[in-house]
C-alpha positions as CSV (number, residue, x, y, z in Angstrom):
1,M,86.8,117.4,81.2
2,K,85.8,114.5,83.4
3,R,82.3,114.2,84.9
4,S,82.1,113.2,88.6
5,L,80.0,110.0,89.1
6,G,80.4,109.8,92.8
7,P,81.9,106.9,94.8
8,K,81.5,103.8,92.8
9,T,83.1,100.4,92.6
10,I,84.0,100.4,89.0
11,I,87.4,99.4,87.7
12,Y,88.3,97.6,84.5
13,P,88.8,94.8,84.1
14,T,87.1,93.2,87.1
15,P,88.2,89.6,87.1
16,V,85.7,86.7,87.5
17,M,86.9,84.3,90.1
18,V,85.1,81.3,91.5
19,I,86.0,80.6,95.2
20,G,86.0,77.0,96.3
21,T,85.3,76.1,100.0
22,Y,84.1,73.3,102.2
23,D,81.2,73.6,104.7
24,R,81.0,72.1,108.1
25,D,79.8,68.8,106.6
26,N,82.7,68.6,104.1
27,R,80.3,69.5,101.3
28,A,82.1,71.4,98.4
29,N,80.8,74.8,97.6
30,A,81.6,77.4,94.9
31,M,80.9,81.1,94.8
32,T,81.7,83.6,92.1
33,V,83.3,86.8,93.3
34,S,84.3,89.8,91.4
35,W,85.8,91.8,94.3
36,G,89.3,90.5,94.3
37,G,92.7,90.4,92.8
38,I,96.5,90.1,93.5
39,C,97.5,92.0,96.6
40,C,101.1,90.9,97.2
41,S,103.9,89.3,95.2
42,Q,106.1,88.1,98.1
43,P,104.5,86.1,99.6
44,P,102.2,85.6,96.7
45,C,98.7,86.6,97.9
46,I,95.2,87.0,96.5
47,A,92.6,89.2,98.2
48,I,88.9,88.5,97.9
49,S,86.0,90.3,99.5
50,L,82.7,88.7,100.6
51,R,79.7,89.7,102.5
52,K,79.1,88.0,105.8
53,A,75.7,86.8,104.6
54,T,77.3,84.5,102.1
55,Y,77.7,80.8,102.7
56,S,81.3,80.9,101.6
57,Y,82.1,83.5,104.2
58,D,81.4,81.1,107.1
59,N,83.2,78.3,105.3
60,I,86.4,80.4,104.9
61,V,86.2,81.6,108.5
62,E,86.0,78.0,109.7
63,R,88.4,76.3,107.3
64,K,91.0,79.2,107.0
65,A,91.4,78.3,103.3
66,F,89.9,78.8,99.8
67,T,90.7,78.2,96.2
68,V,90.5,80.7,93.4
69,N,89.3,79.0,90.2
70,I,89.6,81.0,87.0
71,P,87.0,79.9,84.5
72,S,87.4,80.1,80.7
73,E,84.8,81.8,78.5
74,G,83.4,78.3,77.9
75,H,82.3,78.2,81.5
76,V,80.6,81.6,81.8
77,R,77.2,79.9,82.3
78,E,78.4,77.9,85.3
79,A,80.4,80.9,86.7
80,D,77.2,83.0,86.5
81,Y,75.2,80.4,88.3
82,F,77.8,80.0,91.0
83,G,77.3,83.7,91.8
84,S,73.6,83.8,91.7
85,V,72.4,81.1,94.1
86,S,73.4,80.2,97.7
87,G,75.2,77.0,98.6
88,R,72.9,76.9,101.6
89,K,70.0,76.0,99.3
90,E,71.6,74.2,96.4
91,D,74.4,71.7,95.7
92,K,76.0,73.8,93.0
93,F,78.3,71.0,91.8
94,S,75.4,68.6,91.3
95,V,73.5,71.2,89.3
96,T,76.4,72.2,87.0
97,G,78.0,68.8,86.7
98,L,81.4,70.2,87.4
99,T,83.8,68.2,89.6
100,P,85.1,69.4,93.0
101,V,88.7,68.1,93.7
102,K,90.1,68.0,97.2
103,S,93.2,70.1,97.4
104,D,96.3,68.4,98.8
105,L,97.6,71.7,100.2
106,V,94.6,73.6,101.7
107,D,91.3,72.6,103.2
108,A,89.2,73.6,100.2
109,P,88.2,72.1,96.9
110,Y,89.1,73.3,93.4
111,I,87.2,72.8,90.2
112,L,88.6,70.2,87.9
113,E,87.2,71.7,84.6
114,F,88.5,75.3,85.1
115,P,91.9,75.9,83.6
116,L,93.6,77.7,86.5
117,V,93.4,77.2,90.2
118,L,95.2,79.0,93.1
119,E,95.2,77.2,96.4
120,C,95.2,79.7,99.2
121,R,95.6,79.7,103.0
122,V,94.1,82.6,104.8
123,L,96.7,85.0,106.2
124,H,94.6,88.0,107.2
125,T,91.0,88.9,107.6
126,V,90.1,92.6,107.3
127,E,86.7,93.9,108.2
128,I,86.0,96.7,105.8
129,G,82.2,97.5,105.9
130,L,79.6,95.6,104.0
131,H,82.4,93.2,102.9
132,T,85.2,91.3,104.7
133,Q,88.4,90.9,102.8
134,F,90.3,87.6,103.1
135,I,93.9,87.7,102.1
136,G,95.1,84.3,101.1
137,E,98.7,83.2,100.6
138,V,98.9,81.3,97.3
139,L,100.5,77.9,98.1
140,D,100.3,76.6,94.6
141,L,99.0,77.5,91.1
142,K,97.7,74.6,89.1
143,A,97.2,74.9,85.4
144,E,95.8,72.6,82.7
145,E,98.6,71.6,80.3
146,S,96.5,72.8,77.4
147,V,96.7,76.4,78.6
148,L,100.4,76.6,79.1
149,G,102.5,78.6,76.7
150,A,106.0,77.9,75.3
151,T,107.6,79.2,78.5
152,G,105.6,76.8,80.7
153,V,103.3,79.5,82.3
154,P,99.7,80.1,81.5
155,D,98.9,81.8,78.2
156,I,96.1,84.3,78.5
157,E,94.9,83.6,75.0
158,K,94.6,79.9,75.9
159,V,93.0,80.4,79.3
160,K,90.4,82.8,77.9
161,P,89.4,84.4,81.2
162,F,86.6,86.9,81.2
163,S,85.7,90.0,83.2
164,F,82.6,91.4,84.9
165,T,81.2,94.9,84.4
166,P,79.6,95.9,87.7
167,E,77.5,98.8,86.5
168,S,75.8,96.9,83.6
169,R,76.1,93.4,85.2
170,T,77.6,92.0,82.0
171,Y,80.5,89.7,81.1
172,Y,83.2,90.5,78.5
173,G,86.0,88.5,77.0
174,L,89.5,90.0,76.8
175,G,90.7,92.1,73.9
176,S,93.7,91.6,71.6
177,F,97.4,91.9,72.4
178,I,98.6,95.5,72.3
179,G,102.3,95.3,73.4
180,K,104.9,94.0,75.8
181,A,104.9,95.4,79.4
182,F,108.0,97.3,80.5
183,S,108.9,97.6,76.8
184,I,106.2,99.5,74.9
185,G,106.9,102.7,76.9
186,R,110.7,102.4,77.0
187,D,111.2,105.3,74.6
188,L,109.6,107.6,77.2
189,R,112.0,106.6,80.0
190,K,115.0,108.8,80.9
191,D,117.2,105.7,81.2
192,G,115.9,104.6,77.8
């Protein structure tokens, strides 16, 4: 029997993504968001949701672009900081010592030290309620050579992303490998 907990925004895992933007003065800013994920495969798109009160919200509206930076477990401290202070008040890159890099494809910076970066151009903006969802078309995925696997795509065990747990406000690393997708349940399929 399941117990009703009411309407809550709890889903596992909740990815930790750091959004890179420029402000009106071309100053790089970064903000950690947990409300986001893949929303379309063709064209490849990422959706992120921000409150209008955030500094990044205005930056995205003005520049029509953002980057999604995936931190590794080794950068949990910086990712936490990016999500707990406003870029209106602090230069987050100066405080963390991380390096903003100007994207060649979109009007937004990415974080040099993070292993994965998705450069996104805003396709749609959806007013939802407290949050506004920005759907960004992924124009490029950049990955550090050190996190690529044998097939030339990022290897999750090398990237070491982590997730956020909304109800307890905690971070968790990923668990162990459990099986191959579209294969582990093959014996249950009628076409076998």
